[in-house]
VEXZA-899212 format. One line per field, with one value per residue (C-alpha): residue number from 1; residue in one letter; x, y, z. Coordinates in nm, 4 decimals. Last residue first. Example, Ala and Ser with C-alpha at 12.3 -4.5 7.8 and 13.67 -1.06 7.14 Angstrom:
num 2	1
residuo S	A
px 1.3670	1.2300
py -0.1060	-0.4500
pz 0.7140	0.7800
REM end
This chain:
num 352	351	350	349	348	347	346	345	344	343	342	341	340	339	338	337	336	335	334	333	332	331	330	329	328	327	326	325	324	323	322	321	320	319	318	317	316	315	314	313	312	311	310	309	308	307	306	305	304	303	302	301	300	299	298	297	296	295	294	293	292	291	290	289	288	287	286	285	284	283	282	281	280	279	278	277	276	275	274	273	272	271	270	269	268	267	266	265	264	263	262	261	260	259	258	257	256	255	254	253	252	251	250	249	248	247	246	245	244	243	242	241	240	239	238	237	236	235	234	233	232	231	230	229	228	227	226	225	224	223	222	221	220	219	218	217	216	215	214	213	212	211	210	209	208	207	206	205	204	203	202	201	200	199	198	197	196	195	194	193	192	191	190	189	188	187	186	185	184	183	182	181	180	179	178	177	176	175	174	173	172	171	170	169	168	167	166	165	164	163	162	161	160	159	158	157	156	155	154	153	152	151	150	149	148	147	146	145	144	143	142	141	140	139	138	137	136	135	134	133	132	131	130	129	128	127	126	125	124	123	122	121	120	119	118	117	116	115	114	113	112	111	110	109	108	107	106	105	104	103	102	101	100	99	98	97	96	95	94	93	92	91	90	89	88	87	86	85	84	83	82	81	80	79	78	77	76	75	74	73	72	71	70	69	68	67	66	65	64	63	62	61	60	59	58	57	56	55	54	53	52	51	50	49	48	47	46	45	44	43	42	41	40	39	38	37	36	35	34	33	32	31	30	29	28	27	26	25	24	23	22	21	20	19	18	17	16	15	14	13	12	11	10	9	8	7	6	5	4	3	2	1
residuo R	L	V	A	V	G	G	G	S	T	G	I	W	K	S	G	Q	K	D	I	T	I	A	L	V	I	N	D	P	L	G	S	N	S	V	N	Y	V	V	W	S	T	G	D	F	K	A	L	G	G	N	T	G	I	W	K	N	G	Q	G	D	I	A	I	T	I	V	I	N	S	P	L	G	S	N	S	I	N	Y	V	T	W	K	T	D	D	F	K	A	L	G	G	L	T	G	I	W	K	N	G	Q	R	D	I	V	I	A	Y	V	R	N	D	P	L	G	S	N	S	T	N	Y	V	T	W	M	T	D	D	F	K	A	L	G	R	K	T	G	I	W	K	S	G	Q	E	D	I	A	I	A	N	V	E	D	D	P	L	E	S	N	S	T	N	Y	V	T	W	R	M	G	D	F	K	A	V	G	N	Y	T	G	V	W	K	N	G	Q	G	D	I	A	I	A	K	V	I	N	N	P	L	D	S	N	S	T	N	Y	V	V	R	T	A	G	D	Y	K	V	L	G	E	G	S	T	G	L	W	K	N	D	L	G	D	I	A	I	A	Y	L	N	F	S	T	V	N	Y	V	A	W	R	M	G	D	F	R	A	V	K	G	S	S	T	A	I	W	K	N	G	Q	R	D	I	A	I	A	R	V	Y	N	D	P	L	G	S	K	S	T	N	Y	V	V	W	R	T	G	D	F	K	V	L	G	K	E	T	G	I	W	K	N	G	Q	K	D	I	A	I	V	Y	I	R	D	S	P	L	S	S	N	S	T	N	Y	V	T	W	R	T	G	D	F	K	V	L	G	R	G	V	T	G	I	W	K	N	G	Q	R
px 1.1259	0.9645	1.1268	0.8905	0.8666	0.7830	0.5942	0.3483	0.1208	0.2607	0.4385	0.5163	0.7706	0.7345	1.0253	0.9352	1.2665	1.1423	0.9629	0.6381	0.4448	0.2207	0.1011	-0.1484	-0.0865	-0.2107	-0.0571	0.2569	0.6909	0.6011	0.9133	0.6661	0.5139	0.3469	0.3524	0.1637	0.2237	-0.0850	-0.0534	-0.3665	-0.4362	-0.6605	-0.6215	-0.2706	-0.3351	-0.1002	-0.2117	-0.0510	-0.1787	-0.5146	-0.5746	-0.5708	-0.3172	-0.3916	-0.1204	-0.2629	-0.0506	-0.0482	0.2722	0.4337	0.3133	-0.0606	-0.1271	-0.4126	-0.4462	-0.6795	-0.8927	-1.1158	-1.2371	-0.9643	-0.7235	-0.8015	-0.7807	-1.0809	-1.4945	-1.5746	-1.2760	-1.4012	-1.3868	-1.6380	-1.6359	-1.8814	-1.9732	-2.0338	-1.7635	-1.4946	-1.5631	-1.3194	-1.4542	-1.2410	-1.3988	-1.6295	-1.4301	-1.3737	-1.1031	-1.1919	-1.0580	-1.1314	-1.0864	-0.9214	-0.7568	-0.4122	-0.5288	-0.7509	-0.6493	-0.9227	-0.8729	-1.0789	-1.4600	-1.6942	-2.0334	-1.9641	-1.9582	-2.0055	-2.1771	-2.4681	-2.7654	-2.8121	-2.4735	-2.3113	-2.2498	-2.2928	-2.2862	-2.2400	-2.2722	-2.0847	-1.7118	-1.6814	-1.7572	-1.7808	-1.9433	-1.8354	-1.9990	-2.1143	-1.7813	-1.6582	-1.4067	-1.4241	-1.3700	-1.2926	-1.3333	-1.0349	-1.0842	-0.7776	-0.9192	-0.8715	-0.8154	-0.9651	-0.9908	-1.1294	-1.3495	-1.5724	-1.8627	-2.0782	-2.2474	-2.1507	-2.4812	-2.3919	-2.5197	-2.6253	-2.3733	-2.0675	-1.9158	-1.7413	-1.6396	-1.4460	-1.3340	-1.0283	-0.7365	-0.9244	-1.0162	-1.1867	-1.3626	-1.4351	-1.6440	-1.7092	-1.3840	-1.1475	-0.9978	-0.8670	-0.8248	-0.6423	-0.7203	-0.3573	-0.5151	-0.3052	-0.4267	-0.2940	-0.3529	-0.4091	-0.4787	-0.5535	-0.7108	-0.9085	-1.0531	-1.3768	-1.5777	-1.3403	-1.5985	-1.3911	-1.3375	-1.5037	-1.4864	-1.0987	-0.8339	-0.5365	-0.3203	0.0644	0.2095	0.6408	0.7394	0.4158	0.2084	-0.0962	-0.2660	-0.5630	-0.7781	-0.6772	-0.7389	-0.4843	-0.3551	-0.2787	-0.0088	-0.0392	0.3484	0.3008	0.5684	0.3885	0.3532	0.2128	0.3756	0.2463	0.2810	0.0349	-0.0138	0.0976	-0.0076	-0.1801	-0.0256	-0.0204	0.2816	0.4783	0.7561	1.1217	1.3978	1.7435	1.9923	2.3359	2.1870	1.8846	1.6129	1.3035	1.1254	0.8060	0.5919	0.3002	0.4780	0.5192	0.7298	0.7143	1.0153	1.0525	1.4051	1.5346	1.6296	1.5052	1.2644	1.1054	1.1677	0.9205	0.9795	0.7135	0.6728	1.0237	1.0016	1.2772	1.0975	1.2080	1.5108	1.7544	2.0695	2.2272	2.0184	1.6940	1.8121	2.0252	2.2722	2.4667	2.6168	2.9083	2.9581	2.6302	2.5443	2.3488	2.1359	1.9775	1.6778	1.5766	1.5316	1.2023	1.3233	1.3124	1.5939	1.7065	1.9035	2.1390	2.1543	2.2657	1.9283	1.7974	1.6178	1.2951	1.2766	0.9863	0.8842	1.2498	1.2400	1.6108	1.7233	2.0076	2.1521	2.5157	2.5820	2.6653	2.4818	2.1939	2.0835	2.2213	2.1109	2.2383	2.1165	2.2770	2.1294	1.8543	2.0678	1.8672	1.9668	1.7753	1.7147	1.6644	1.5075	1.2476	0.9562	1.1196	1.2595	1.3628	1.5954	1.5706	1.8544	1.8340	2.1341	1.8826
py -0.5203	-0.7487	-0.8232	-1.1242	-1.1349	-1.4942	-1.5624	-1.8274	-1.5816	-1.2952	-0.9813	-0.7978	-0.5275	-0.3747	-0.2123	0.1177	0.2492	0.5178	0.1854	0.0332	-0.1550	-0.4562	-0.6436	-0.9503	-1.2184	-1.5304	-1.6923	-1.7885	-1.7286	-1.5439	-1.6382	-1.6486	-1.9079	-2.1528	-1.9544	-1.6853	-1.3712	-1.2432	-0.9887	-0.7896	-0.6304	-0.2634	-0.0169	-0.1271	-0.3844	-0.5994	-0.9054	-1.0981	-1.4652	-1.6461	-1.4891	-1.1347	-0.8676	-0.6322	-0.4181	-0.1371	0.0694	0.4202	0.4359	0.6047	0.2756	0.1778	-0.0596	-0.2679	-0.5212	-0.8302	-0.8642	-1.1747	-1.2086	-1.4185	-1.4643	-1.1298	-1.1465	-0.9912	-1.0835	-1.3847	-1.3773	-1.0358	-0.6635	-0.4409	-0.0899	0.1580	0.5091	0.8891	0.9042	0.7650	0.4063	0.1164	-0.2001	-0.5064	-0.8986	-1.0288	-1.0201	-0.6280	-0.4244	-0.0722	0.1514	0.5308	0.7056	1.0439	1.0996	1.0655	0.7117	0.6532	0.3713	0.1436	-0.1784	-0.3916	-0.3804	-0.6679	-0.5024	-0.6885	-0.6129	-0.2116	-0.1215	0.1114	0.0903	-0.2581	-0.3685	-0.1248	0.2376	0.4650	0.9119	1.0683	1.4700	1.7012	1.6233	1.5039	1.1045	0.8278	0.5075	0.1843	-0.1219	-0.3834	-0.4966	-0.1763	0.0442	0.4302	0.6930	1.0333	1.3456	1.6223	1.7157	1.5471	1.2268	1.0598	0.6622	0.4558	0.0934	-0.2194	-0.0469	-0.2076	-0.0045	-0.0944	0.1134	0.4423	0.7384	0.8344	0.8289	0.4674	0.2815	0.4695	0.8530	1.0009	1.3619	1.4730	1.7831	1.9165	1.8505	1.8005	1.4004	1.2541	0.8595	0.6141	0.3348	0.0315	-0.1931	0.1351	0.3384	0.7022	0.9623	1.2398	1.5691	1.7818	1.9900	1.7841	1.4708	1.2267	0.8045	0.6091	0.2273	-0.0778	0.1819	-0.0924	0.1126	0.2023	0.4643	0.7286	0.9881	1.0880	1.0330	0.6607	0.5574	0.6367	0.9014	0.9300	1.2037	1.1508	1.4897	1.5208	1.4528	1.5244	1.2016	1.1272	0.8070	0.6612	0.3601	0.1491	-0.1583	-0.2839	0.0726	0.3309	0.5657	0.9487	1.0888	1.4786	1.6497	1.9249	1.8326	1.4739	1.1929	0.8207	0.5037	0.2075	-0.1237	-0.0865	-0.3476	-0.2411	-0.1563	0.2106	0.5639	0.4512	0.6671	0.5667	0.8169	0.7070	0.9406	0.8532	0.7982	1.0018	0.7411	0.7845	0.4781	0.3594	0.1454	-0.0812	-0.3623	-0.4987	-0.1970	0.0472	0.2628	0.6341	0.7330	1.0744	1.2206	1.5546	1.5469	1.2439	0.8737	0.5837	0.2394	-0.0416	-0.3543	-0.3908	-0.6837	-0.6547	-0.4547	-0.1256	-0.0020	0.2004	-0.0104	-0.3040	-0.4895	-0.4394	-0.4931	-0.2225	-0.4777	-0.2569	-0.4252	-0.2655	-0.2877	-0.1674	0.0765	-0.1362	-0.0498	-0.3553	-0.3234	-0.5838	-0.9773	-0.9904	-0.7448	-0.4111	-0.3200	0.0414	0.0659	0.3379	0.5450	0.8369	0.9876	0.7388	0.3891	0.2190	-0.1607	-0.3081	-0.7352	-0.9339	-1.2761	-1.4407	-1.2834	-1.1119	-0.9799	-0.9933	-1.1404	-1.5013	-1.7298	-1.5221	-1.3874	-1.1740	-1.2548	-1.1009	-1.1324	-0.9656	-0.8467	-0.5300	-0.4850	-0.6801	-0.7494	-0.9662	-0.9782	-1.2747	-1.6306	-1.6664	-1.4303	-1.2416	-0.8521	-0.7314	-0.3980	-0.2791	-0.1565	0.1520	0.3461	0.6045
pz -1.9232	-1.7464	-1.3532	-1.1690	-0.7801	-0.6549	-0.3037	-0.4882	-0.5304	-0.7300	-0.7186	-1.0376	-1.0862	-1.4500	-1.5710	-1.7147	-1.6819	-1.3908	-1.1756	-1.2702	-0.9752	-1.0040	-0.7449	-0.6472	-0.9510	-0.9562	-1.2041	-1.0783	-1.1618	-1.4365	-1.6695	-1.9750	-2.1910	-1.9352	-1.5939	-1.7385	-1.9475	-2.1619	-2.4677	-2.5624	-2.8913	-2.8745	-2.6116	-2.5246	-2.2664	-2.1121	-1.9256	-1.6811	-1.4836	-1.3919	-1.1015	-1.2653	-1.2734	-1.5449	-1.6796	-1.8976	-2.1326	-2.1208	-2.2938	-1.9549	-1.7618	-1.6078	-1.3246	-1.2012	-0.9198	-0.8519	-1.1670	-1.1437	-1.4641	-1.6070	-1.9028	-2.0509	-2.4013	-2.5034	-2.5444	-2.3589	-2.1015	-1.9915	-2.1297	-1.9954	-2.1520	-1.9789	-2.1319	-1.9604	-1.6777	-1.9218	-1.7638	-1.8414	-1.6479	-1.5871	-1.5047	-1.3007	-0.9255	-1.0177	-1.1299	-1.2300	-1.4934	-1.4897	-1.7703	-1.6863	-2.0496	-1.8058	-1.6940	-1.3426	-1.1559	-0.9625	-0.7842	-0.5812	-0.7111	-0.5946	-0.7631	-1.0386	-1.4507	-1.3749	-1.6766	-1.4884	-1.2761	-1.1656	-1.1234	-0.9693	-0.9519	-0.6966	-0.7297	-0.4110	-0.4021	-0.2163	-0.1193	-0.5177	-0.3894	-0.6905	-0.5237	-0.6767	-0.5605	-0.3084	-0.2526	-0.1847	-0.4295	-0.3924	-0.6445	-0.4929	-0.6797	-0.6335	-1.0119	-1.1110	-1.0013	-0.6528	-0.6432	-0.3285	-0.2757	-0.0968	0.1082	0.3476	0.4890	0.1770	-0.1073	0.0098	-0.0235	0.3226	0.6918	0.7566	0.4548	0.5818	0.5220	0.8832	0.8706	1.1057	1.2136	1.3885	1.1814	0.8756	0.9478	0.6677	0.7757	0.5479	0.6279	0.9109	0.8503	0.8494	0.6232	0.7256	0.5014	0.6657	0.5524	0.4481	0.1426	-0.0602	0.0532	0.3736	0.3406	0.6500	0.6272	0.8582	1.1471	1.4216	1.6225	1.3987	1.2913	1.3466	1.5583	1.8256	2.1791	2.2312	1.8753	1.8538	1.8419	2.0501	2.0867	2.2096	2.2679	2.2482	1.8997	1.7202	1.7631	1.5938	1.7206	1.5255	1.7080	1.9850	1.8281	1.5510	1.5328	1.2782	1.3035	1.2053	1.2747	1.2716	1.0822	0.9946	0.5830	0.7312	0.8110	0.7398	0.9822	0.9614	1.1439	1.4810	1.7197	2.0429	2.3884	2.2021	2.1634	2.4480	2.3093	2.2913	2.1821	2.0651	2.0164	1.7582	1.4112	1.4830	1.6170	1.7290	1.8609	1.8827	2.1097	2.0324	2.1527	1.7586	1.6923	1.4943	1.3839	1.3291	1.1696	1.2239	0.8581	0.8828	0.6887	0.8470	0.7674	0.8355	0.9573	0.9757	1.1736	1.3977	1.5758	1.8754	2.0812	2.2605	2.0577	2.2626	2.1687	2.2601	2.4571	2.2606	1.8925	1.6611	1.4071	1.2545	0.8639	0.6791	0.3236	0.0993	0.3827	0.6056	0.9108	1.1165	1.3323	1.5683	1.5762	1.3920	1.1127	0.9882	0.7649	0.7152	0.3915	0.3946	0.0736	0.2000	0.1703	0.3740	0.2543	0.3890	0.4289	0.6229	0.7094	0.6259	0.8113	0.7837	1.1265	1.2715	0.9163	0.9942	0.6625	0.4863	0.7010	0.8732	0.5244	0.2112	-0.1470	-0.4030	-0.8006	-1.0946	-1.3696	-1.3090	-1.0052	-0.7484	-0.4108	-0.1852	0.2042	0.3934	0.2681	0.5768	0.5083	0.1940	0.1709	-0.1524	-0.2524	-0.6056	-0.7681	-0.9885	-0.8301	-0.6259
REM end
């Protein structure tokens, strides 16, 4: 809430950045049990809950408390994911497939799965939805464990890498064999054999104000309004490349689509393509896109970061800025308008 950024690294410890000063916490200068940080969650009291390969850590800004298998109810020291529910309980997913619930005093351990856990989402009823590396999708309400897999449901693949919950409470489950929508009772599976989804490997999903899903695959873009599919590819549209890796929707409803052949803007009628030949885009390989409060598009490529205001381009790279690497993999924009840029070189750049 104070605007500090807490950054977990793999091998260099935990970093706090207040916008000016950097503070590094590691095994040499703190009670942190490992310098490999995999997940960070912050509760309502401002405590940082830090998942490492050697246990769970609570840090209140002054005092460190370490929880591990030898002195707590933590079932496994390798903490992969943390979610905090509305009651403040911490749900901790470990590499062993066990999930621990910790209310600050008492531990409860649930043998959710024998597989690795990849994702946790909590719905409006406080159910936990867990994505596994091979068992499928697991719903856990605090007492009962329900497993959805290819044997007992219409889940298309038992490897669940992503879970999203929409405004109606539907679960959208991404697998390597298509997308499944689950409303709690019925499954609706979309794949290349039963729908117009252009490919079963889904890389990006965005939902517009009308509730239409825009789904990016390695063989084109699909719009789905829950009834009709519209597929866009290089043969029937202005899409510059069928391999779609990023989709964002601006306030005017324009779709900005990142592909391996450039950037496309689509207003539902007209396509406008930006590439290295006709614009200031530094590379045709567009990996990530973010839009700031002024409507500027921040475009991450494998050749640097580009800012586009609709008319002019500004390019940031390792030669002309503090960008630590030209391969930009992730961009997020905070409430103050600062751009946080994650790069392939392991660095994070802040642009104000």
